[in-house]
N, C-alpha and C positions, 0 to 999 in steps of 0.2 A: 775732493776738499776744492773749495772755492779758491781762485787765486787771489782773492781780494779780503781774505782771513785777517790781514793785518790791519785793515781799516776799519775794524769792528769799534775801537775804541774813539774814533773820530766819529763814526756813524752814530754811537750811543749819546755822545756831546749833542748832536745835529737833533737827535728825535727825543732829548729831554730825558734819557735815561741819567746821565752824569752831568752834573753841573761845571763847566768849565772853571768857573769862580766860587766855587762852595769852598768855604776855608775849612769846613770840617770833613775831611777823607772818611767814607765810610768803607771799614776795613774789608767786609766780606767783598763787595763789589771790587774793590782795589785787587785783592788777592784772585778774584775771578778773572781780572783782566790781565793780571801778570802770567795766569796759568794758560790764559788764551794765547798770549804774545810767546809762550814758551811752547806754544803747540800741544799742551796737556788739556786736550778739549776735554776729556771726561771728567777732570778735577774741576774745568772752568764750571761744567753744567752743574757738577754737584755743589760746587761754590754757590752758583746762581739759586739754585733750588734752598740752599741753607738760607740764604738773602730772604728769598718767600716767604719761608717758615717763619721768620722773624718778624716779617712785615707783609703779612700777606694782601692788605689793605692798599699797598702803593702800586699803581700801575705799571710806574716805570721798572719795577724789578720784572713783571711777568714781560713787559716788553723787550727788557734786557735778556732775558732767557729765550725769548721767542726768536729775537735777532739771531742767537747763536745757533738755535736749532734749524733757523731757516737755511743758514749759511753752511750747516753741517748736511743739509738735505732731508734732515726730519721736518716734512711738510706738515705731517699730523700732529706732531708735537707743538709746531710751531703757532699752528691754526688755533690750537685749544688754548695755548696761553695767550695768543692776541685775543682770543674770546675773552678770556678772564680779565685781561688789560682794558678791553671795550664795556665790560660789565662795570669797572671801576670809573671809567672814562668814555661814556657813549658818544659824547660830543666831541673826540679827537679826529680830526680828519688826517691827520698824519698814522694814528693807528689803521683807522679804516684803509689808506692807502697801502700801508704796508702789510696788511692782511690781504688786500686783494692782488697784491703781487704773489704773493704765496699760494693763495687761492689760484691763481692761473698757471703758476708753475706745477701744480698738482692736477692741472687738468678739470679743476672745479670751475668751468667758464660762467655759467648762470650766476654762482655764488660771489666770484670774483668781479662782475660787473654790479652787483648789490652794493659791494664796497667801494668801487671806484666810484658810482654814482651819488652814494652818501660822502663819500670825501669831498665830493665837487661841490655838493649842497652846502657842506658846512663851511667850506673855503673856495667859493666861486674865484678867486684869482688862480687856483693852481689847475683850473679846467683846460686852459689852453695849453698848458705843459702837459698834460695827462696823453701822451702818445700811447700808453698802455692801454690805457681804456679802449683806444681805437682799435688796437690789436684784439682784444676781447670782444668787441663787438663784433669783427667780421668772422671770428670764429662761433659768435654766435647767431651768425646770419643775419644780423641787425645792419644790414649794408647801408642803409639811407642815415643811419646815426653814425655808423662808421665814417661814412664820408663827411659830413659835418664836423665829426671831432678831427679828421686830418685837415680838413680846410682850416679850422680854427687853431690848429698846432701850427699850420705854415705861417699864420700872423708873429709868433714868435721865434719861429725857425724857418725862414724861407729859403733856406738853401741845403735842404736835407731831401738826399735822393730816397731814402727809406721811405719818408713821408709822403713822397709824390707817387711811389710806387705801390703803397698801399691804399692810396686815394684810388689809383687805378685801377686796384683790385674790387674794391667797393664799387666803382663806375661799372666795371667789366661784369659783375654778378648780377647788376641791376639792369643795365641798358645793353651789355655787349661790348664786345671789343673794339670796335670802330669808333664807338662813343667813347669809350676810355681812353683811346689814342687822342682823341679830338680835345678831351679834358686835361690831358697830362699836364700836370705843372712845370713850367718851365725854371730849370733848376741850374744856378752858376754858382760855382765857388765850392763845392763839397769835393775835397779833395783828396778823400780816401780811396784806396784803390780797393776793387775797380768800379767804384759808383758812377763815374763818367759814364763807362761802356753799359752798366746795367741800365743806367736813366736811356741811353741811345737803342738800346734793346728793346724796351718795353714802348720808345717811341717809333719802334719799325726801322731803325737808322744803322742798326747794328746786328749781329749775328752771336749765337751762341759760343760760336770759338773765340769771337774777340772778347769775350769776358773772360774766358779761362785763359786764354794767351795773355791777357794783362795781368792778372793774378799770379799768374806763373813767371811772370817777369821778377817777382820778390826772389830774393835769394833764399834757396831750398834750405829747410830746416832751421829757419828764423820765426819769430813769434810774428812778425809782419806777413812772411809767408801764410802761415797757418790761419791769420785773422783775414787775408785776401782770399784765401782759397774756401773759408767758410762763406763769407759774405757772395762770393760767386755762387757757389753750389746752392746755398738757401735760395738766393732770387732766381737762378737757372729753375729750381723745383717749382717755385710759384707761379714762374713764366709757362713753365710747361703744364701745370695744372690747371690754368686759366685757358690756356689753349687745347684742354681737352688728351693731352698726351700723358695718359696715366703711368706708364711704364717711365717714361723720361722722368718724369716727376718723381716717383718712388726712388729711383736710382740717384738723381740729384740732392734728394734730402737725406738720405741714407750717407752721403759723401760730406754733405754738411754737417750730419751729427757726429760723424768721426773728426771733423775739424773743430767742433764747438768747444769753448773753454768752460768749465766746470763754473757754475754759478751765474753764468752769462745769462740775461733774459732772452737775447735773441737765440741763445742756442735751445732753450726751452721751447722758443717758438717753432725751432725747426723739427724738434723732438714731437711736439703735439701735431703738428702738420702732417709729419710721415705717420703717425698712430691713426690719424683719422682718415687718410688715404690708404693705409693698409688693410683696414676696415670696410671701406667703400669699394663697389664694383666700379671697374673701368666703364668710362663713359662710352656710347656707341660711337662717336666721332666728333671733331672738334667742330665749331660753330662760330660764327663771327656775332651771332646773337648772345644774349646773356646765357652763360655757361652754368651747368648745374654745380651745384656746391656738395663737398663729401659730406656726409650726414654727421651731424654733432653727435660725438658719444664721449663719454669720459675715458680717456686712455687709461 
């Protein structure tokens, strides 16, 4: 169950399912949200279905149920509902973006990119913010396009170590590790633990142990510690993978998946990357030239 289940009402307002200023409450929707807040998810889905039966041509209702299904991990149901919503509102950038995210989490990388690209076309202002598209481009092995996406994202988020690291990964796949280190974005101000050490690691100025030591300085058993260890292991997995250390990458990503929070986008990135590596043979040896990528297969 997602740790952000309680945000659904606010999310639904933001994507146009509910109108915060609507003077006429829609009782079925209200009851569905009340059931959701009470964690009666089966009843919430049933009530959403009842609303759809009454108004099948309202794309907001299909989106309503899609959002709930996505949070509950029913990717197939969510994708189908988004499809119905988009059939009714094909020019909705928000619906394309939301379906793209669920497609990615389901391991449907090419399909997710179609939706990300369509969302950007329909709403060009969202393109710079669309870091999720950059990740999908990486796993689609479209590294040149991924590099451009992360460079664009830097214009609106200049102090994000994760953006710098994924840009590094795209450059490494295209031109090799030395070129990636030379092109590594300089970052100042990302206070998340252990992001400073992650950046230093990719820059060649820190060791694997430095990243883990910093993450484990957080109090054991706390959410902060779990988050720090997740990000440490995720980026150690990427680091080892780029350096051709197949077994070390596998072990790191397995640890990352253990610490991932349900519903977290980067947790799904760790899971997808792990599944891709598990289906790929280990490389013969690391290289400073452009390393090979794991073969893209749907997890």
